[in-house]
Backbone as CSV, one residue per row, in Angstrom:
resi,resn,N_x,N_y,N_z,CA_x,CA_y,CA_z,C_x,C_y,C_z
1,MET,97.253,128.741,87.295,97.737,130.004,86.786,98.332,130.867,87.883
2,SER,97.795,130.754,89.110,98.333,131.587,90.186,99.801,131.248,90.437
3,TYR,100.171,129.976,90.314,101.568,129.576,90.516,102.438,130.134,89.384
4,ILE,101.959,130.025,88.156,102.721,130.485,86.999,102.942,131.991,87.062
5,GLN,101.934,132.723,87.513,102.007,134.173,87.535,102.652,134.737,88.797
6,GLU,103.032,133.865,89.729,103.657,134.315,90.970,104.919,135.118,90.683
7,GLN,105.054,136.272,91.324,106.223,137.116,91.131,107.374,136.719,92.051
8,ASP,107.040,136.246,93.245,108.067,135.854,94.201,108.518,134.435,93.907
9,PRO,109.798,134.131,94.108,110.249,132.761,93.899,109.579,131.836,94.918
10,PRO,109.317,130.590,94.529,108.668,129.678,95.465,109.519,129.452,96.710
11,ASP,108.836,129.244,97.808,109.497,128.976,99.084,110.255,127.658,98.980
12,LYS,111.496,127.643,99.398,112.332,126.445,99.294,112.282,125.578,100.549
13,SER,111.426,125.921,101.524,111.319,125.087,102.711,110.600,123.794,102.341
14,CYS,110.674,122.819,103.192,110.077,121.514,102.940,108.551,121.618,102.952
15,ILE,107.917,121.183,101.882,106.456,121.289,101.788,105.756,120.453,102.850
16,PHE,106.401,119.410,103.338,105.779,118.531,104.324,105.878,119.087,105.742
17,GLU,106.614,120.165,105.901,106.763,120.774,107.215,106.112,122.151,107.269
18,THR,105.272,122.430,106.301,104.540,123.688,106.277,103.409,123.650,107.299
19,GLY,102.999,124.795,107.748,101.912,124.868,108.725,102.210,124.125,110.010
20,PRO,103.377,124.337,110.617,103.705,123.594,111.843,102.658,123.834,112.933
21,GLY,102.294,122.773,113.606,101.310,122.874,114.679,99.871,122.863,114.187
22,LYS,99.670,122.788,112.886,98.313,122.786,112.336,97.945,121.385,111.854
23,LYS,96.679,121.037,112.022,96.194,119.748,111.538,95.791,119.840,110.070
24,HIS,95.448,121.040,109.616,95.128,121.265,108.209,95.350,122.736,107.898
25,GLU,95.570,123.014,106.605,95.789,124.391,106.162,95.568,124.447,104.652
26,LYS,94.578,125.180,104.243,94.217,125.226,102.827,95.324,125.815,101.963
27,GLU,95.957,126.878,102.434,96.980,127.555,101.638,98.086,126.596,101.188
28,SER,98.513,125.714,102.068,99.580,124.776,101.723,99.036,123.419,101.269
29,LEU,97.706,123.307,101.152,97.027,122.075,100.737,97.228,120.936,101.736
30,LEU,97.494,121.297,102.989,97.657,120.326,104.070,96.277,119.829,104.501
31,LEU,95.993,118.568,104.207,94.710,117.970,104.570,94.725,117.370,105.968
32,CYS,95.879,116.880,106.389,95.918,116.143,107.652,97.347,116.054,108.173
33,ARG,97.503,116.344,109.450,98.792,116.138,110.117,98.506,115.577,111.496
34,ASP,99.205,114.499,111.822,99.172,113.992,113.187,100.621,113.807,113.639
35,GLU,100.822,113.151,114.745,102.188,113.071,115.279,103.128,112.226,114.418
36,LYS,102.599,111.368,113.537,103.451,110.487,112.731,103.376,110.725,111.229
37,THR,102.277,111.337,110.735,102.083,111.448,109.287,101.574,112.819,108.859
38,VAL,101.742,113.070,107.554,101.283,114.294,106.918,100.638,113.905,105.583
39,VAL,99.483,114.521,105.266,98.834,114.289,103.970,98.592,115.639,103.309
40,LEU,99.108,115.778,102.092,98.915,116.987,101.287,98.271,116.615,99.961
41,LEU,97.502,117.534,99.402,97.134,117.409,97.997,98.359,117.798,97.184
42,ASN,98.641,117.062,96.142,99.752,117.406,95.266,99.388,118.662,94.481
43,ARG,100.233,119.684,94.572,99.975,120.948,93.885,100.072,120.787,92.367
44,PHE,100.752,119.760,91.896,100.901,119.489,90.467,100.443,118.052,90.200
45,PRO,99.139,117.810,90.302,98.615,116.443,90.290,98.601,115.786,88.916
46,TYR,98.662,114.459,88.929,98.457,113.666,87.719,96.970,113.409,87.514
47,ALA,96.200,113.485,88.605,94.756,113.256,88.544,94.119,113.956,89.737
48,ASN,92.812,114.207,89.652,92.097,114.797,90.783,92.296,113.949,92.032
49,GLY,92.571,114.601,93.148,92.717,113.885,94.405,94.087,113.274,94.615
50,HIS,95.066,113.607,93.779,96.432,113.079,93.910,97.024,113.552,95.245
51,LEU,97.252,112.602,96.149,97.741,112.917,97.492,99.204,112.567,97.653
52,LEU,99.858,113.276,98.568,101.209,112.962,99.018,101.099,112.609,100.495
53,VAL,101.570,111.426,100.859,101.497,110.954,102.245,102.926,110.730,102.721
54,ALA,103.286,111.405,103.802,104.672,111.400,104.266,104.741,111.205,105.776
55,PRO,105.892,110.746,106.256,106.074,110.755,107.711,106.220,112.204,108.172
56,SER,105.801,112.492,109.388,105.967,113.849,109.930,107.437,114.192,110.093
57,ARG,108.211,113.197,110.477,109.642,113.414,110.685,110.334,113.569,109.334
58,HIS,111.235,114.535,109.247,111.970,114.829,108.018,113.054,113.773,107.801
59,ILE,112.743,112.800,106.958,113.727,111.769,106.607,113.652,111.511,105.107
60,ALA,114.765,111.096,104.536,114.833,110.903,103.091,114.722,109.445,102.665
61,ASP,115.064,108.512,103.522,115.160,107.112,103.102,114.216,106.211,103.883
62,ILE,113.606,105.296,103.187,112.646,104.381,103.796,113.291,103.526,104.896
63,SER,114.563,103.265,104.775,115.251,102.451,105.789,115.442,103.206,107.105
64,ASP,115.213,104.514,107.096,115.334,105.313,108.316,114.037,105.404,109.114
65,LEU,112.938,104.838,108.575,111.670,104.843,109.306,111.740,103.929,110.520
66,GLN,111.200,104.387,111.618,111.031,103.544,112.799,109.819,102.640,112.557
67,PRO,109.748,101.478,113.214,108.603,100.582,112.989,107.243,101.249,113.208
68,ASP,107.127,102.090,114.235,105.840,102.758,114.466,105.527,103.778,113.373
69,GLU,106.557,104.414,112.818,106.349,105.345,111.706,105.906,104.599,110.451
70,SER,106.509,103.458,110.192,106.112,102.636,109.037,104.656,102.234,109.143
71,ALA,104.259,101.770,110.309,102.879,101.338,110.525,101.914,102.509,110.358
72,ALA,102.243,103.654,110.943,101.373,104.834,110.844,101.278,105.316,109.400
73,LEU,102.380,105.271,108.686,102.407,105.711,107.293,101.521,104.818,106.431
74,PHE,101.648,103.512,106.590,100.821,102.605,105.797,99.350,102.729,106.186
75,ASP,99.084,102.907,107.472,97.685,103.122,107.899,97.104,104.374,107.243
76,MET,97.888,105.450,107.180,97.395,106.684,106.576,97.205,106.520,105.072
77,ILE,98.067,105.767,104.422,97.876,105.480,102.994,96.561,104.724,102.812
78,ARG,96.325,103.730,103.645,95.092,102.933,103.574,93.865,103.820,103.802
79,GLU,93.916,104.681,104.818,92.805,105.595,105.106,92.595,106.594,103.968
80,SER,93.687,107.061,103.377,93.601,108.015,102.259,92.914,107.382,101.056
81,VAL,93.248,106.133,100.774,92.591,105.409,99.684,91.093,105.306,99.965
82,ALA,90.725,104.983,101.205,89.306,104.859,101.566,88.575,106.195,101.394
83,ILE,89.209,107.293,101.813,88.593,108.616,101.683,88.436,108.996,100.217
84,LEU,89.455,108.746,99.416,89.357,109.047,97.984,88.308,108.167,97.305
85,ARG,88.260,106.909,97.687,87.264,105.998,97.113,85.850,106.508,97.412
86,LYS,85.628,106.940,98.647,84.316,107.443,99.059,83.925,108.712,98.304
87,ASN,84.864,109.645,98.163,84.567,110.953,97.592,84.658,111.018,96.071
88,ASN,85.554,110.257,95.468,85.837,110.412,94.044,85.441,109.204,93.197
89,ASN,85.138,108.084,93.846,84.707,106.881,93.143,85.627,106.483,91.986
90,PRO,86.939,106.392,92.219,87.849,105.998,91.133,87.722,104.504,90.823
91,ASP,88.217,104.134,89.647,88.218,102.728,89.240,89.422,101.982,89.794
92,GLY,90.442,102.704,90.212,91.654,102.095,90.747,92.565,103.170,91.315
93,PHE,93.761,102.749,91.722,94.740,103.666,92.313,96.147,103.290,91.890
94,ASN,97.004,104.293,91.767,98.445,104.089,91.759,98.927,104.561,93.116
95,VAL,99.658,103.713,93.826,100.269,104.084,95.100,101.742,103.769,94.954
96,GLY,102.590,104.787,95.121,104.003,104.547,94.902,104.904,105.534,95.591
97,LEU,106.187,105.179,95.570,107.246,105.940,96.228,108.398,106.095,95.255
98,ASN,108.847,107.327,95.049,110.051,107.583,94.266,111.157,107.878,95.274
99,LEU,112.067,106.970,95.440,113.099,107.092,96.460,114.381,107.651,95.852
100,GLY,114.625,108.948,96.082,115.800,109.616,95.554,115.505,110.407,94.297
101,ALA,116.295,111.434,94.054,116.088,112.322,92.903,116.186,111.563,91.586
102,VAL,117.129,110.661,91.466,117.312,109.918,90.222,116.107,109.021,89.924
103,ALA,115.342,108.673,90.950,114.140,107.857,90.776,112.915,108.714,90.477
104,GLY,113.103,110.025,90.463,112.003,110.916,90.127,111.377,111.643,91.299
105,ALA,111.950,111.518,92.485,111.393,112.206,93.649,111.547,113.715,93.486
106,GLY,110.431,114.423,93.509,110.459,115.876,93.408,110.945,116.538,94.683
107,HIS,110.799,115.832,95.792,111.266,116.305,97.101,112.067,115.163,97.733
108,PRO,113.281,114.934,97.243,114.049,113.761,97.672,114.493,113.781,99.133
109,ASP,114.466,114.938,99.781,114.903,115.017,101.172,113.829,114.595,102.167
110,HIS,112.588,114.442,101.702,111.509,114.030,102.607,110.707,112.916,101.923
111,LEU,110.911,111.727,102.408,110.225,110.543,101.916,108.718,110.792,101.836
112,HIS,108.089,110.395,100.729,106.636,110.534,100.605,106.097,109.571,99.553
113,PHE,104.881,109.132,99.786,104.180,108.254,98.862,103.159,109.069,98.073
114,HIS,102.948,108.664,96.829,101.907,109.240,95.991,100.716,108.295,96.013
115,VAL,99.529,108.853,96.243,98.286,108.095,96.157,97.480,108.787,95.066
116,VAL,97.353,108.107,93.916,96.749,108.715,92.742,95.503,107.930,92.328
117,PRO,94.323,108.551,92.455,93.109,107.887,91.974,93.149,107.783,90.453
118,ARG,92.602,106.692,89.925,92.604,106.471,88.470,91.211,106.078,88.002
119,TRP,90.866,106.510,86.815,89.584,106.192,86.200,89.842,105.591,84.837
120,GLU,88.974,104.695,84.440,89.068,104.089,83.116,89.126,105.192,82.065
121,GLY,90.141,105.163,81.204,90.268,106.147,80.128,90.748,107.517,80.564
122,ASP,91.361,107.622,81.750,91.772,108.957,82.222,93.063,109.468,81.596
123,HIS,93.741,108.672,80.807,94.958,109.150,80.138,94.620,109.624,78.744
124,ASN,95.329,110.644,78.319,95.137,111.127,76.964,96.483,111.542,76.396
125,PHE,96.497,111.984,75.179,97.744,112.332,74.506,98.426,113.562,75.088
126,MET,97.701,114.420,75.823,98.278,115.662,76.345,99.491,115.395,77.235
127,THR,99.360,114.461,78.165,100.459,114.154,79.079,101.636,113.555,78.331
128,VAL,101.360,112.667,77.409,102.417,111.969,76.676,103.201,112.920,75.784
129,LEU,102.521,113.800,75.068,103.186,114.668,74.104,103.860,115.885,74.720
130,SER,103.232,116.490,75.711,103.778,117.760,76.179,103.767,117.918,77.690
131,GLU,103.606,116.835,78.415,103.590,116.855,79.871,102.544,117.835,80.409
132,VAL,101.451,117.990,79.699,100.334,118.817,80.137,99.324,117.920,80.818
133,ARG,98.833,118.342,81.960,97.838,117.562,82.680,96.501,118.290,82.635
134,THR,95.465,117.539,82.399,94.136,118.124,82.394,93.399,117.648,83.633
135,ILE,93.046,118.581,84.502,92.369,118.279,85.759,91.007,118.955,85.713
136,PRO,89.917,118.179,85.823,88.589,118.760,85.643,88.048,119.566,86.824
137,GLU,88.709,119.527,87.977,88.205,120.228,89.150,89.325,121.076,89.744
138,HIS,89.004,122.286,90.190,90.016,123.145,90.812,90.511,122.482,92.096
139,ILE,91.793,122.593,92.357,92.411,121.909,93.491,91.810,122.351,94.831
140,GLU,91.387,123.609,94.926,90.771,124.073,96.177,89.412,123.413,96.407
141,SER,88.684,123.110,95.334,87.420,122.379,95.467,87.676,120.959,95.949
142,THR,88.719,120.339,95.420,89.090,118.992,95.868,89.464,119.021,97.341
143,PHE,90.236,120.029,97.751,90.616,120.186,99.150,89.370,120.264,100.030
144,ASP,88.432,121.137,99.659,87.201,121.319,100.440,86.386,120.027,100.523
145,GLN,86.417,119.258,99.476,85.670,118.002,99.439,86.284,116.952,100.375
146,LEU,87.615,116.851,100.397,88.291,115.803,101.169,88.510,116.155,102.641
147,LEU,88.655,117.434,102.947,89.000,117.861,104.306,88.075,117.313,105.388
148,PRO,86.758,117.346,105.250,85.908,116.842,106.338,86.188,115.384,106.724
149,ASP,86.507,114.554,105.749,86.795,113.145,106.070,88.138,112.990,106.776
150,PHE,89.119,113.802,106.416,90.391,113.745,107.135,90.227,114.290,108.557
151,GLN,89.378,115.308,108.726,89.111,115.818,110.075,88.420,114.761,110.924
152,LYS,87.450,114.064,110.348,86.776,112.970,111.068,87.762,111.888,111.452
153,LEU,88.673,111.579,110.543,89.685,110.557,110.814,90.527,110.931,112.026
154,LEU,91.001,112.171,112.073,91.805,112.622,113.212,91.005,112.569,114.505
155,LYS,89.759,113.020,114.430,88.906,113.045,115.622,88.609,111.633,116.109
156,SER,88.287,110.722,115.200,87.915,109.351,115.584,89.106,108.573,116.138
157,ASN,90.292,108.897,115.646,91.493,108.202,116.138,92.130,108.909,117.317
158,GLY,91.641,110.102,117.655,92.221,110.864,118.754,93.689,111.203,118.510
159,LYS,94.049,111.388,117.233,95.459,111.624,116.888,95.862,113.042,117.260
160,LYS,97.084,113.155,117.718,97.648,114.452,118.096,98.631,114.911,117.043
161,ILE,98.826,116.229,116.989,99.854,116.763,116.090,101.140,116.956,116.859
């Protein structure tokens, strides 16, 4: 509701470049940033814990990733799945990339993967009929739940921003 009731137009800057120099920031839902990757909670999730994992560098196409960026990105996707599995106990995951606006990318100028936890029976008629999503937990609670594990990840890997 806070987004719907906002009086100011949304900021048009890149969501993946918010909070520069910060490893995390609740306001922008930034869970983790290191020198190669960024992890955000999706502000408009399909399910609790829906993450966006992106390279730190602003690029639009997967073919523009450097080999070390590709490796870091996939490692962060793998770590994100492990953190979500630990905290949310999902039955499965959708992990995917929408490359380009025509493919459904909401932010086509900055390549990003969706990591969506899934539970048996988590779909209902609401999404199909009216694109309404039902999320049982407030996004800030999800942020608070996941943040400690992303902080541990950064600390254990000695990753820099």
